[in-house]
C-alpha positions in Angstrom: -34.3 2.4 -42.5 -31.4 4.4 -42.5 -30.3 7.1 -40.0 -30.2 9.5 -42.9 -34.0 9.1 -43.4 -34.6 10.5 -40.0 -34.5 14.1 -39.2 -31.9 14.7 -36.5 -29.6 17.7 -35.7 -25.9 17.4 -35.6 -24.3 14.2 -36.7 -21.6 12.6 -34.4 -19.9 9.8 -36.5 -19.9 7.2 -33.6 -23.5 8.0 -32.6 -24.7 7.7 -36.3 -22.5 4.4 -36.7 -24.1 3.0 -33.7 -27.6 3.8 -34.8 -27.2 2.5 -38.3 -26.0 -0.7 -36.8 -29.0 -0.9 -34.6 -31.3 -0.1 -37.4 -29.7 -2.7 -39.7 -30.2 -5.3 -36.8 -33.8 -4.3 -36.4 -34.4 -4.8 -40.2 -32.8 -8.1 -40.0 -35.0 -9.1 -37.1 -38.0 -7.8 -39.1 -37.2 -9.9 -42.1 -36.9 -13.0 -39.9 -40.3 -12.3 -38.5 -39.4 -11.2 -35.0 -42.2 -8.8 -33.8 -41.1 -5.2 -33.2 -42.3 -5.3 -29.6 -40.1 -8.2 -29.0 -37.0 -6.3 -30.5 -37.8 -3.3 -28.6 -37.8 -5.1 -25.3 -34.6 -6.9 -26.2 -32.9 -3.4 -27.3 -34.1 -1.8 -24.0 -32.8 -4.7 -21.8 -29.5 -4.7 -23.6 -29.2 -0.9 -23.5 -30.0 -0.8 -19.6 -27.8 -3.7 -18.7 -24.9 -2.0 -20.5 -25.7 1.3 -18.9 -26.0 -0.2 -15.4 -22.7 -2.0 -15.7 -21.0 1.3 -16.8 -22.7 4.0 -14.6 -24.6 1.8 -11.7 -28.2 1.3 -10.8 -28.8 4.7 -9.3 -27.7 6.6 -12.5 -29.8 4.5 -14.6 -32.8 4.7 -12.5 -32.5 8.5 -12.5 -32.0 8.4 -16.3 -35.3 6.1 -16.6 -37.3 8.5 -14.4 -36.4 11.4 -16.8 -37.8 9.4 -19.8 -41.3 9.7 -18.6 -42.0 13.3 -19.3 -39.9 13.1 -22.6 -42.2 10.4 -23.8 -45.3 12.1 -22.8 -44.1 15.3 -24.7 -43.7 13.2 -27.8 -39.9 13.4 -28.0 -39.7 9.8 -29.3 -42.6 9.9 -31.6 -41.9 9.7 -35.3 -45.2 10.6 -36.6 -47.0 7.2 -35.9 -49.1 5.9 -33.1 -49.0 2.2 -32.1 -52.5 1.3 -30.7 
């Protein structure tokens, strides 16, 4: 999958480069047979540990609390539902 295949708003070069790198790593893991759930947990762990080292626990906890409503509203749904 490429970021160009997704429908996003404005393109920021660094953001799109980072997303393309993540999608390429995801594709490589999938080709190697790594379950998508394991890759998702690894990606979340990596993201959260990096954010905590940059901004601290309280800021990341606040960010995480804000994700609940966004998930429930479907902001991260790409037209598929895993059951």
